[in-house]
C-alpha positions in Angstrom: -34.5 35.5 -12.6 -31.3 36.8 -14.0 -30.3 36.2 -17.6 -26.6 36.0 -18.4 -25.2 38.3 -21.0 -24.4 35.2 -23.1 -28.0 34.0 -23.0 -29.4 37.5 -23.8 -27.1 37.8 -26.8 -27.9 34.3 -27.9 -31.6 35.1 -28.1 -31.1 37.9 -30.6 -30.8 37.4 -34.3 -27.3 37.9 -35.7 -27.1 40.0 -38.8 -23.6 41.0 -39.8 -22.6 44.2 -41.6 -22.1 42.2 -44.8 -25.6 40.8 -44.6 -27.1 44.2 -44.0 -25.1 45.6 -46.9 -26.2 42.9 -49.4 -29.8 43.1 -48.2 -29.9 46.9 -48.8 -28.2 46.5 -52.2 -30.9 44.0 -53.2 -33.4 46.8 -52.7 -31.4 49.3 -54.7 -30.1 51.2 -51.6 -26.6 52.7 -51.6 -25.2 51.9 -48.2 -22.1 53.5 -46.7 -21.1 51.7 -43.5 -19.9 53.6 -40.5 -16.2 54.5 -40.5 -14.0 52.1 -38.6 -12.8 55.1 -36.6 -13.7 58.8 -36.3 -10.1 59.5 -35.1 -8.9 61.0 -38.5 -11.9 63.3 -38.6 -11.4 64.3 -35.0 -7.7 65.1 -35.6 -8.6 67.3 -38.6 -11.3 69.4 -36.9 -10.2 69.5 -33.2 -7.8 72.6 -33.6 -10.8 74.8 -34.6 -13.0 73.9 -31.5 -12.9 76.1 -28.4 -14.4 76.0 -24.9 -16.1 79.2 -23.7 -16.4 80.2 -20.0 -18.4 83.3 -19.1 -19.4 85.3 -16.0 -22.9 86.7 -16.4 -24.8 89.0 -14.2 -28.5 88.2 -13.7 -31.4 88.3 -11.4 -32.7 85.2 -9.6 -31.9 81.9 -11.5 -34.5 81.2 -14.2 -36.5 78.0 -14.2 -35.4 75.5 -16.8 -37.7 75.3 -19.8 -39.0 72.0 -21.2 -36.3 72.2 -23.8 -33.2 73.0 -21.8 -30.5 75.1 -23.3 -27.3 73.2 -22.8 -25.1 75.9 -21.3 -26.1 76.9 -17.8 -24.0 75.9 -14.8 -25.5 78.0 -12.1 -23.7 78.2 -8.8 -26.4 79.5 -6.4 -25.6 80.9 -3.0 -26.8 78.8 -0.1 -29.5 80.5 2.0 -32.0 83.2 1.1 -32.4 84.1 -2.6 -30.2 87.0 -3.5 -31.6 90.4 -4.4 -30.6 92.2 -7.5 -27.9 91.1 -9.9 -25.7 88.2 -9.1 -22.8 86.5 -10.7 -23.5 83.3 -12.6 -20.8 81.1 -14.1 -21.7 79.4 -17.4 -19.9 77.2 -19.9 -20.4 76.9 -23.6 -18.6 76.0 -26.8 -17.6 77.6 -30.1 -15.5 77.2 -33.3 -13.1 79.4 -35.2 -14.3 80.8 -38.5 -11.5 83.3 -39.4 -7.7 83.1 -38.9 -7.8 86.4 -37.0 -9.9 85.0 -34.2 -13.6 85.3 -34.9 -15.5 82.5 -33.1 -19.1 81.4 -33.5 -21.2 80.5 -30.5 -24.8 80.8 -29.2 -26.3 84.1 -28.2 -27.6 82.5 -25.0 -24.0 81.6 -24.0 -22.5 85.1 -24.3 -25.4 87.5 -24.7 -25.3 88.8 -21.1 -21.6 88.1 -20.4 -19.5 90.5 -18.5 -16.4 88.4 -18.9 -15.5 85.8 -21.5 -12.6 83.4 -21.5 -11.9 81.1 -24.5 -9.9 77.9 -24.1 -8.1 76.9 -27.3 -7.4 73.3 -28.4 -3.8 73.8 -27.1 -5.1 74.5 -23.6 -4.2 78.2 -23.8 -6.8 80.5 -22.3 -7.4 84.0 -23.7 -10.0 86.7 -23.0 -12.6 87.4 -25.7 -15.2 90.1 -26.4 -18.6 90.0 -28.1 -18.6 91.3 -31.7 -22.2 90.7 -32.6 -25.3 88.8 -31.6 -28.7 87.8 -33.1 -31.3 86.9 -30.6 -33.8 85.4 -33.1 -31.4 82.8 -34.4 -29.5 82.4 -31.1 -26.2 83.0 -32.8 -23.3 85.2 -31.7 -19.6 85.9 -32.5 -16.8 86.7 -30.2 -13.2 87.8 -31.0 -9.9 86.8 -29.5 -6.6 88.5 -30.3 -3.8 85.9 -30.7 -2.5 86.6 -34.1 -3.7 85.8 -37.6 -3.0 82.1 -38.0 -5.7 80.3 -36.1 -7.0 77.1 -37.7 -10.6 77.5 -39.0 -13.5 75.3 -39.9 -15.1 74.8 -43.3 -18.8 75.4 -43.8 -20.9 72.6 -45.3 -24.2 72.7 -47.2 -27.0 71.8 -44.8 -29.5 71.5 -47.6 -27.8 68.3 -48.8 -27.9 66.6 -45.4 -30.5 63.9 -45.0 -32.2 62.0 -42.2 -29.9 59.1 -41.4 -26.6 60.9 -42.4 -23.7 60.5 -39.9 -22.6 63.6 -37.9 -19.8 64.3 -35.5 -20.8 66.8 -32.7 -18.1 68.7 -30.8 -18.2 70.9 -27.7 -17.3 71.5 -24.1 -19.8 69.4 -22.1 -20.1 70.3 -18.4 -17.0 72.5 -18.9 -14.8 69.3 -19.0 -13.0 70.3 -22.1 -13.4 69.6 -25.8 -15.2 66.3 -26.5 -16.7 64.6 -29.5 -19.8 62.4 -29.9 -21.1 60.7 -33.0 -24.6 60.0 -34.3 -27.0 60.7 -37.1 -29.5 63.4 -38.2 -32.7 61.9 -36.8 -35.1 64.6 -38.3 -35.0 67.8 -40.3 -37.0 71.0 -39.9 -37.9 70.5 -36.2 -39.8 73.4 -34.6 -39.5 73.6 -30.8 -41.5 76.9 -30.3 -38.3 78.7 -29.2 -37.8 81.3 -32.0 -39.3 82.0 -35.4 -36.3 80.6 -37.2 -36.3 77.3 -35.4 -36.2 74.8 -38.3 -33.5 72.7 -36.6 -31.7 69.5 -37.4 -32.6 66.9 -34.7 -29.5 64.9 -33.7 -29.2 61.7 -31.7 -25.5 62.3 -30.9 -25.1 63.0 -27.1 -25.2 66.7 -26.5 -25.0 67.9 -22.9 -24.9 71.2 -21.0 -21.9 73.1 -22.2 -22.2 71.9 -25.8 -24.1 75.1 -26.8 -22.5 76.9 -29.7 -20.4 73.9 -30.7 -20.4 72.5 -34.3 -21.7 69.4 -35.8 -19.7 68.1 -38.7 -20.4 65.9 -41.7 -18.1 63.1 -42.5 -15.9 65.4 -44.7 -15.2 67.7 -41.7 -17.5 70.5 -42.8 -19.8 72.2 -40.3 -23.4 71.5 -41.1 -25.0 72.7 -37.9 -24.5 74.8 -34.7 -25.7 72.9 -31.6 -28.2 75.0 -29.6 -30.7 73.1 -27.5 -31.6 69.7 -26.0 -34.7 67.9 -24.7 -33.7 67.0 -21.2 -36.0 66.0 -18.3 -32.9 65.2 -16.2 -30.5 67.9 -17.3 -28.3 65.5 -19.3 -28.5 64.0 -22.8 -31.4 61.7 -23.7 -30.4 61.6 -27.3 -32.5 64.5 -28.6 -30.5 67.6 -29.5 -31.0 70.4 -32.0 -28.7 72.2 -34.3 -29.1 75.4 -36.4 -28.5 74.4 -40.0 -25.3 75.8 -41.5 -27.0 77.5 -44.4 -28.9 79.8 -42.1 -26.0 80.1 -39.6 -23.5 81.0 -42.3 -25.6 83.9 -43.6 -26.2 85.3 -40.1 -22.6 85.0 -39.1 -21.5 86.8 -42.3 -23.8 89.7 -41.4 -22.6 89.8 -37.8 -19.0 89.9 -39.0 -19.7 92.7 -41.4 -22.1 94.8 -39.2 -22.1 93.5 -35.7 -25.9 93.1 -35.8 -28.8 92.3 -38.1 -31.5 94.8 -38.9 -34.7 92.8 -38.2 -38.0 94.0 -39.5 -40.8 94.9 -37.0 -44.5 95.5 -37.5 -45.6 96.2 -33.9 -48.3 93.7 -33.4 -48.6 90.6 -31.2 -50.2 87.6 -32.9 -51.4 84.1 -32.3 -52.5 81.1 -34.5 -56.1 81.0 -35.6 -58.4 78.4 -34.2 -58.6 75.1 -36.0 -56.6 74.7 -39.2 -57.3 78.1 -40.7 -54.3 79.9 -42.1 -53.2 83.4 -41.1 -52.0 85.1 -37.9 -54.6 86.6 -35.6 -53.7 89.9 -34.0 -54.0 90.0 -30.2 -52.5 93.4 -29.6 -51.2 96.5 -31.4 -48.3 98.8 -30.3 -49.5 102.3 -30.9 -45.9 103.4 -31.4 -45.1 100.7 -33.9 -45.4 100.7 -37.7 -48.9 99.1 -37.5 -50.1 101.7 -34.9 -51.5 104.0 -37.5 -53.1 101.4 -39.8 -56.3 101.0 -37.7 -55.5 97.4 -37.0 -57.2 95.9 -33.9 -57.3 92.7 -31.9 -59.2 90.0 -33.8 -58.0 91.1 -37.2 -56.2 88.4 -39.2 -53.2 88.9 -41.3 -53.5 86.6 -44.3 -50.6 87.7 -46.6 -47.5 89.8 -46.7 -46.5 91.1 -50.1 -48.8 88.5 -51.7 -47.2 85.7 -49.8 -49.6 83.7 -47.7 -49.1 83.7 -44.0 -49.5 80.2 -42.6 -49.5 81.0 -38.9 -48.2 83.3 -36.2 -44.6 81.9 -36.4 -44.6 82.2 -40.1 -45.6 85.9 -39.9 -42.9 86.5 -37.2 -40.3 84.9 -39.5 -41.4 86.9 -42.6 -41.4 90.2 -40.8 -38.1 89.6 -39.1 -36.5 88.8 -42.4 -37.9 92.0 -44.1 -35.5 95.0 -44.4 -36.6 97.9 -42.2 -37.8 101.0 -44.1 -39.2 99.1 -47.0 -42.7 99.8 -48.2 -44.8 96.6 -48.0 -48.3 95.4 -48.3 -50.5 93.6 -45.8 -53.7 91.6 -46.6 -56.0 91.7 -43.6 -59.3 90.0 -42.9 -61.8 91.7 -40.6 -65.3 90.3 -40.0 -65.1 88.4 -43.2 -64.0 91.3 -45.4 -60.6 91.7 -47.0 -58.4 94.8 -46.9 -55.1 95.7 -48.5 -53.0 98.0 -46.3 -49.6 99.6 -47.2 -47.1 99.6 -44.3 -43.5 100.6 -43.8 -41.6 98.0 -41.8 -39.7 99.4 -38.8 -36.5 98.1 -37.1 -37.2 95.5 -34.4 -36.4 96.5 -30.9 -34.0 93.9 -29.5 -36.0 93.4 -26.3 -39.3 92.8 -28.0 -40.7 89.4 -29.1 -43.8 90.6 -30.9 -44.0 91.6 -34.6 
């Protein structure tokens, strides 16, 4: 039996914006209703948004993870799988942070790029080159040379953003060109087991393949997040996206602009979480050439603290070590067969291709 639109709507309670406002005020809640239009905000920020097209060289096309990265548009060759490197076309997004043409995007968009083309808001297409990347935060910067008067974004303070705050997401979905979607922050501090620094904003604004590296704005036009991943069983948006908070992104971007890379700490052990709810990171392997190689550590040992700071789990240790300056003398607290040991260690520099600590 079909229900008409009128009948369906008639069966629902009608609560107007005014009623919602007064109900919230009665409970002491300060309600700011949605803007009548996002057009003024879009006009203000659009000139700083860019599309990014890249040619990458890779092996066979990778399988998509449970949490898809919204960038890949693979054009596979019909027939037998190719052998060796092959060209893959991908699309992503970015935003301008300096008038001289420094653009923020994701590392997974440009990290393996052989050719990069940036499309400006005016439609002009210009070549770009990678200036710096950071694999652990999935951030990167590229540079275009078009003069010194490009419009730039303003950074916002992600620490002040709350669940329920409005956001405006921008990017280049499916390589169609700059587009905007609106939504709210639906959660903070989300971990998706992608990298040790994944304490993401979860967003419900539609974010699709090609939006990677694009910004999310607050209602004052300030960037509060860099869009980086989506949950997508189908390949398109299901209303669950993730953004790197601006306070983390801004520090990383400043370091990449200054140095082109970030010196990440490295211990030279692989670790896993302990069984049950016990704190600490249990060692599963030791690199004999790494900083921990000469400490006598062995699989089964548990790292409980680093410089007197308790280690919660394996991800926590990864994050602590990666943020530690290489060459510094540090202190590990290790448990072995119920006994505690304090070991001095000099943190090394993390090899870019390794994922262990």
